[in-house]
C-alpha positions as CSV (number, residue, x, y, z in Angstrom):
1,M,8.0,4.7,17.6
2,G,7.1,1.0,16.2
3,G,4.0,0.5,18.5
4,D,2.5,3.6,18.3
5,D,3.0,4.2,14.4
6,T,1.5,0.8,14.0
7,A,-1.6,1.2,16.1
8,R,-1.8,4.7,14.1
9,I,-1.6,3.1,10.7
10,A,-4.3,0.5,11.4
11,R,-6.6,3.0,12.7
12,Q,-6.4,5.5,9.7
13,Y,-6.9,2.6,7.2
14,S,-9.8,1.1,9.1
15,T,-11.3,4.2,9.3
16,V,-10.6,4.7,5.2
17,A,-11.8,0.7,4.5
18,H,-15.2,1.5,2.9
19,D,-13.9,4.4,0.7
20,Y,-10.5,2.3,-0.4
21,V,-12.9,-0.5,-2.0
22,E,-14.3,2.0,-4.3
23,L,-11.7,4.7,-4.8
24,W,-8.4,3.0,-4.5
25,A,-8.2,-0.6,-4.8
26,P,-9.0,-0.3,-8.3
27,V,-6.5,2.0,-9.0
28,L,-3.7,-0.4,-7.7
29,L,-4.6,-3.5,-8.9
30,P,-3.6,-3.4,-12.2
31,Y,-0.1,-3.0,-10.5
32,T,-0.6,-5.7,-8.6
33,R,-1.6,-8.2,-11.3
34,R,1.5,-7.4,-13.1
35,L,3.4,-8.3,-9.9
36,L,1.6,-11.5,-9.4
37,D,2.8,-12.2,-13.5
38,R,6.3,-12.3,-12.3
39,L,5.7,-15.2,-9.4
40,P,6.0,-18.7,-9.7
41,L,2.6,-19.3,-8.1
42,E,0.8,-22.4,-9.7
43,G,1.9,-25.2,-8.2
44,A,2.2,-23.7,-4.6
45,E,0.1,-24.9,-1.4
46,R,0.1,-21.7,0.7
47,V,0.3,-18.7,-0.2
48,L,0.1,-15.2,2.1
49,D,-1.4,-11.9,0.9
50,L,0.5,-10.0,3.2
51,G,-1.4,-6.4,4.4
52,T,-4.4,-7.9,2.3
53,G,-6.6,-4.2,2.7
54,V,-9.8,-5.5,1.6
55,G,-8.7,-8.2,-0.6
56,T,-8.5,-7.2,-3.8
57,A,-5.9,-9.4,-4.4
58,L,-7.0,-12.5,-3.2
59,L,-9.3,-13.6,-5.7
60,E,-6.2,-12.7,-8.4
61,I,-3.6,-15.2,-6.5
62,A,-6.4,-17.7,-6.6
63,R,-6.3,-17.8,-10.2
64,R,-2.7,-18.3,-10.4
65,A,-2.3,-20.5,-7.3
66,P,-5.5,-22.9,-8.1
67,R,-3.9,-25.7,-5.6
68,A,-3.2,-22.9,-3.0
69,A,-4.9,-22.1,0.3
70,V,-4.5,-18.2,-0.2
71,I,-4.6,-16.2,3.0
72,G,-5.0,-12.7,3.6
73,A,-3.1,-10.5,6.4
74,D,-4.2,-7.7,7.5
75,I,-3.8,-5.3,10.9
76,A,-6.4,-2.9,10.1
77,L,-9.4,-4.5,11.2
78,G,-11.6,-2.2,9.2
79,M,-9.9,-3.1,6.4
80,L,-10.4,-7.1,6.8
81,A,-14.2,-6.5,7.2
82,E,-14.5,-4.9,3.8
83,V,-13.0,-8.6,2.4
84,P,-15.2,-10.9,0.5
85,T,-16.0,-14.2,2.0
86,G,-14.2,-17.6,0.6
87,H,-10.6,-17.1,2.1
88,P,-9.0,-17.4,5.8
89,L,-8.0,-13.7,7.3
90,V,-5.6,-13.0,9.6
91,A,-5.4,-9.9,11.6
92,M,-1.3,-9.6,11.7
93,D,1.1,-6.9,12.0
94,A,3.7,-7.6,9.4
95,V,6.8,-7.1,11.8
96,R,5.2,-9.7,13.8
97,S,4.5,-12.9,12.0
98,A,1.7,-15.2,13.2
99,F,3.3,-17.9,10.6
100,V,5.2,-20.8,11.7
101,D,8.8,-21.0,9.5
102,E,8.9,-22.3,6.6
103,T,5.2,-23.2,6.0
104,L,4.7,-20.8,3.4
105,D,5.4,-21.3,-0.5
106,A,5.1,-17.3,-1.6
107,V,4.3,-14.5,0.1
108,V,2.9,-11.1,-1.6
109,S,3.0,-7.8,-0.2
110,A,1.7,-4.8,-2.5
111,F,1.7,-1.7,-1.7
112,V,2.3,-2.4,1.8
113,L,6.0,-2.4,3.3
114,F,6.4,1.3,2.6
115,N,4.4,1.4,6.0
116,V,6.0,-0.8,8.8
117,P,8.0,0.6,11.6
118,D,11.1,-1.9,10.7
119,L,11.4,-3.2,7.3
120,P,14.1,-5.3,8.1
121,A,12.4,-7.0,10.6
122,A,9.4,-7.3,8.3
123,L,11.5,-8.9,5.4
124,G,13.3,-11.1,8.0
125,G,10.1,-12.3,9.0
126,I,8.6,-13.2,5.7
127,R,12.0,-14.9,4.8
128,A,11.9,-17.4,8.0
129,T,8.3,-18.1,6.9
130,L,9.1,-19.1,3.4
131,R,10.2,-22.5,2.9
132,P,13.3,-23.4,1.2
133,G,12.9,-21.8,-2.2
134,G,9.6,-20.0,-1.9
135,A,8.9,-17.2,-3.2
136,F,8.3,-13.5,-2.3
137,G,7.1,-10.4,-4.3
138,L,6.3,-6.6,-3.5
139,T,5.3,-3.2,-4.7
140,S,6.2,0.1,-3.1
141,W,6.4,3.8,-4.4
142,G,8.9,5.6,-6.0
143,D,10.0,9.5,-5.3
144,A,7.9,11.3,-7.9
145,D,6.7,14.9,-7.3
146,E,2.9,14.9,-6.3
147,S,0.2,16.4,-9.0
148,E,-0.4,20.6,-8.8
149,S,-4.0,19.6,-7.8
150,S,-2.2,17.7,-5.1
151,R,-0.2,21.0,-4.0
152,V,-3.0,23.0,-3.8
153,F,-4.7,21.1,-1.5
154,A,-1.9,20.8,0.6
155,E,-1.1,24.6,0.9
156,E,-5.1,25.1,1.6
157,L,-4.9,22.7,4.3
158,D,-1.7,25.1,5.8
159,A,-3.5,28.1,5.6
160,A,-6.5,27.1,7.1
161,G,-4.4,25.8,10.3
162,A,-5.4,21.9,9.5
163,A,-3.3,19.5,11.4
164,P,0.0,18.2,9.9
165,G,0.0,14.7,8.3
166,P,2.4,11.9,9.7
167,P,5.7,11.7,8.8
168,A,6.8,9.1,6.2
169,M,8.1,5.9,7.5
170,A,11.7,5.5,7.3
171,A,10.8,2.5,4.9
172,R,9.4,4.2,2.2
173,A,13.0,5.5,1.5
174,Q,14.3,1.9,1.9
175,L,11.7,0.6,-1.6
176,R,11.9,4.1,-3.5
177,T,14.2,2.9,-5.9
178,E,15.1,-0.3,-7.6
179,E,18.3,-0.4,-5.9
180,A,16.9,0.5,-2.6
181,M,14.8,-2.2,-2.9
182,A,17.4,-4.5,-3.8
183,Q,19.6,-3.8,-1.3
184,A,16.8,-4.4,1.4
185,L,15.7,-8.1,0.0
186,R,19.4,-9.2,-0.1
187,A,19.9,-7.8,3.2
188,A,17.3,-9.9,4.6
189,G,19.0,-13.1,3.4
190,L,16.9,-13.5,0.1
191,A,18.0,-15.0,-2.9
192,D,17.2,-14.3,-6.6
193,V,16.6,-11.2,-6.4
194,A,15.2,-8.6,-9.3
195,T,13.8,-5.4,-9.3
196,W,12.0,-3.1,-12.0
197,S,10.0,0.0,-12.1
198,V,6.3,0.6,-13.6
199,P,4.8,3.8,-14.9
200,F,1.9,5.0,-12.7
201,E,-0.5,7.6,-14.3
202,E,-3.9,8.6,-13.1
203,R,-6.0,11.0,-14.5
204,W,-9.4,12.9,-12.0
205,D,-11.1,15.6,-12.9
206,P,-11.6,18.2,-10.3
207,E,-14.5,16.9,-8.4
208,G,-13.1,13.4,-8.6
209,A,-9.5,14.7,-6.8
210,I,-11.5,16.5,-4.2
211,R,-13.3,13.1,-3.5
212,L,-10.2,11.4,-3.6
213,M,-8.6,13.6,-1.0
214,T,-11.5,14.1,1.1
215,R,-12.1,10.4,1.3
216,I,-8.7,8.2,1.5
217,G,-5.3,9.0,2.7
218,S,-3.5,11.7,5.2
219,T,-5.8,14.7,3.3
220,R,-8.6,13.6,5.0
221,F,-7.2,13.3,7.9
222,R,-5.7,16.8,7.8
223,L,-9.1,17.9,6.8
224,A,-11.0,15.9,9.5
225,S,-8.6,17.9,12.2
226,L,-10.4,21.2,11.1
227,A,-13.6,22.8,13.0
228,D,-16.7,22.3,10.6
229,D,-17.0,25.9,9.3
230,A,-13.2,26.1,8.7
231,R,-13.5,22.4,7.0
232,E,-16.4,24.3,4.4
233,R,-14.0,27.7,4.0
234,C,-11.0,25.4,2.8
235,L,-12.9,23.1,0.6
236,E,-14.5,26.2,-1.3
237,R,-10.7,27.6,-1.8
238,V,-9.9,24.7,-3.4
239,R,-12.8,24.3,-5.4
240,R,-12.2,27.7,-6.4
241,R,-8.2,27.0,-7.0
242,F,-9.0,23.7,-8.9
243,D,-11.5,25.8,-11.5
244,R,-8.1,27.7,-12.3
245,L,-6.5,24.5,-12.9
246,D,-6.1,22.7,-16.8
247,A,-6.4,19.0,-17.0
248,D,-2.9,17.9,-16.6
249,A,-3.1,19.4,-12.8
250,F,-5.4,16.6,-12.2
251,V,-2.6,13.8,-13.4
252,E,-0.8,12.0,-10.2
253,R,2.1,10.3,-11.9
254,D,4.7,8.4,-9.7
255,V,7.0,5.1,-10.6
256,V,5.5,1.6,-9.2
257,I,8.9,-0.1,-7.9
258,M,8.3,-3.9,-8.3
259,G,10.6,-6.9,-6.4
260,T,10.7,-10.6,-6.7
261,A,13.1,-13.0,-4.1
262,S,12.9,-16.0,-2.9
263,A,13.9,-17.9,-0.1
264,P,17.5,-19.7,-0.3
265,D,17.0,-23.3,-1.0
């Protein structure tokens, strides 16, 4: 636990980074924008995008914080390699901050902290690096049921003998409701805590769903654990079953849990 999980996550995100730019970062960006709209960034001088990934949010933060140095940090070097030039970048574990205490005006962490092995340590580090009154915003996923197409893919991977996906980090459960997120933020000593939920819905066609599930996320790595011939047979069965599904089976629905807080004055 801890270091091994962190290294695994860094490898996995580095592996999918190029596909993430095309297939997943644009899906998440509208929700990150909604979070940024709730943060007081206009007068900030130093803002950290913690878990910046491929850097999609950096330009959005810079627009809202025109005077700020906007810094992107991520543990996955492959993700950082996809970030457009123009912003300072730091390779950093969210649990072990590279920043001096009370040096940041704001920290943004969108769709990241459910992956950390020690959420209290990560939130404590964020609080420490914020100046008094500094702002923090985060997003995480709720606990919605997966789509029928995702269940079909998982069933076929199981039937083919694919390696299991990694277990969810404890942090996911600690952030999956508004109440749980608020409790975690307050336990870290943060003030002015507010949480709210935003519905998530994304629709794919059958080939789009296969493209996403074979190039992003745990299904990609489960599929890669199969021998070439077993992989092709698995995908063939998935396509046959997908052909019998209706359009609603390819809609992913969830809830994005959002939160803001500040460091005590």
